[in-house]
N, C-alpha and C positions, 0 to 999 in steps of 0.2 A: 700251961695254959698258951694259944698261940697270939702271937701277935706282930702288923706286919704294919710297914710306913711307907708313905707315898709322898711325893714332894711334886709341888703343880707348878707352873710359871707362866704367864700371862702378861699380853700389853695390845695396847688400846690408843689409838689419836686423839685427839682434843679437837672441839673444832666450836666454835663459838654459836650459842642460840641453843644445844640440844644439853637436855638433864644429863645431871652425873647421880650413877646411883653406886654407891660403895659397900658393900657389907650387908646387902639389903636396906641402903639408907639414902635417901634422896638429899646432897648435900649441896646446900644451894653455892653456886659458880654462875658465871657466866659463859662457863666451860663446859659440857659434856664431850662425852663417848662417842667416838661413831664406831657402831656398830651393829651387825647385823638381829641382835636380841636389843635391851635395855644396857646391853656395854656394859655391868658390872662385874669389872678386870676382876674384883678378890672374889666373887661366888665363882667366876672363871678355875681361876687360879685353883682354888678351895674345892671343886669336883676332881679338875684335873689328879690332885692330890689324890681325892680318894679312890678314883677310879685308879689310878696309878698302883696304889696298895697292894688291889689286885690283879694289877695283870690286864683290867677290861679295861686298857684306852687311853680316846680322851674325848672331854664334851663334842669337840668337832667329829669326832666320830660317829656318836650317838643321834648327835640333837645340830646336824648341819647347815651350814649358811648361807647353801641353796636349797633350801627347804622352806616354804609359803609357811610352814607349821612351828616354825621357831621364831617367824620375822618377828620382831620388836618382843617380845616374850622378855616376862618380868625373869631374870636369873634367880628368885627365891624355888618356883616352880621346876626348875632344868633341877636346880640341888636337895631339893626334894625329893626328885626322880631320882636323881641319885643316891641317894641313902636307903631311900625304899628298895635299890635293887643292891646293895651292898646288905641290907637285913635280910633280902631273899636266899644271899650266899651266904648269909647265917656267919654276917657279921657284927659289931656295933663300933660306932665311935668313942675311941678313950679321950682323946683329946685330940685340940688343932691347934695350929700358929702360922698367925697369915702377917705377913710385912707388904706393906706399898708404900709404894716412892712417888710421891707426886712433888711437883712446886710449891701448888699453890690451887686451892686455897689452902689453909691448915685444917686438918682433920683430930683434933684433939679432944674435940670440945663432941664430935663424934663415935668419938671409938666407945664408946658405953655403950652407946644406942646399938649400932654397929652388933660387940657381941650382946646382946641380949635377942634383936633380931634373927643373929644368927644360933643360937641357941638349942630354942624346943624344932629349931627343922633337924638338925643336927640330933638329937635327945640326948642332946648334955647340958649341964648346968654352967651358965656362964663363965663359971670360972676354971673350968675346962677349953674355953674359946680368947686365944690370948692374938690381939689386934692390935697392931703397933706399928706407928704410919714416921715415913723420916724422907729428909729430901734428898736433893743428890748435890744441894752447894751451887745450884747453877750450873752446872754440867750436865753433857750431855742432852738426848730428848729430852731426860726429865725434866732436866734443867732450864731450858729453853720454855720450858711449857709448851712441847709438844704432841704430850701422852705421858702414858703413866703406865708401871711395871709390879706387879704380886709377886709372890712370895709366899707359896702355903705348903705346910706340913702337916701329916696328918696321920695320928697310930689308931689306929684298928685293933679291933682284941675279937677273938672267936665265940662265938657265945655258947 
């Protein structure tokens, strides 16, 4: 059995009055992400992890922020396209692990919903989708509530 591992990382700035989408779920918040798409930084990092496992570039290459086609797009659609590409190449997702660094709002009440939202898109059960949230103890741009950063790791299995 052949396996591949990929890592992804993404950052988005926060601004008042914008929606906050994380892991495919809209999170109640006074701030949201500045982005060309819906700004779902968790899905963006996950897409990069999936693409990276097969050396297929990154989401900026596939879905450039200079294209009107992707303006305001639901990032779940981008994830679906990435998963379809992986399947076309003869691979399937084994499991994923996502770590979200955000000072506020607290994400614990939304973790299960994120896992349940992402799993059918990835074609795996929720017990194979790990989502963790942390703060940076008020340090750095995350701690100052200026932005959010996310790391993702994906395991792919050849079909």
